[in-house]
N, C-alpha and C positions, 0 to 999 in steps of 0.2 A: 668622540673631538668634545662637543658641544658641554657637556662639563667641567671640559679644563680648560675652557674659552679660547680658543686653541682655531686656528683659520686656515684654508688651502688661499692661493695665493695665487697661483696658475687659477688661466683664465683658456674661455676656451680657445684652443687657434686650426690656423689649414697645417700646420707643422709637424711629427710625431718623434716623440724622445724615444720612443724602444723601434728598430729595425730589427727585424728576423725575419727567411726569406717565409713561413708561413705567418708572415701578414706585419703592421704595425700599430702602435697603437701607444696613452699616453698614456706612461704607469706609472713616471713618478709625479713627486708633488713637492710642492716648497711648503711648508708648515711654520704657523708661528702662532705665539700670543697676543694679545690684547695689545699690551707696552707697549708692540713692533712694528705690530700691524701698519699704525700708518706712515712707518721712516720704510716699509719696503718699495723700492722704485724699480720701476726700465724692468722690468723679469724681460725674457724674452729663451728662446730656444738655440742652442749658436750651430751653427752651421761646419764649424772649426772640426777637423777630423781628436775624435776620440779617441781612437785601439782601443774601441766597446760597439760595441752596440745599441747603446744609448750614446746619444746626446746627449756633449754638457745641457747645467738651464744655465744662466748670464743673471745674476740680477747685485743689483743698488740698496746699501742699507745703511740708513742717517738722513741732512737734512733733505727736506725737499726743494726740487727742481729752481722754485723761487729764493730760492738762498743761495745765491747764486752759486750754485751746481755744484757746495762743496758736503762728500762724503766719504764719511768717517770707516765705508770699507767697502770695497767691487767682493762679489763671489762666487764663485760660482761648482758649481756642485753636479 
């Protein structure tokens, strides 16, 4: 990742992304490059039903909050 200038956006959280009968973990990652890292905002692990054993990761890409909260894209992955 370092040689490709990639960064993990996820931060430590008490919520888990993956749930199974044997346990839970945070195995899914939001990865970005140097060009986009400053534009990824407000990531979260959603509690919304996903029909999977993985929760949705939600995030916004675009202008920062101090720019009238206008965003180019709202992503769910």
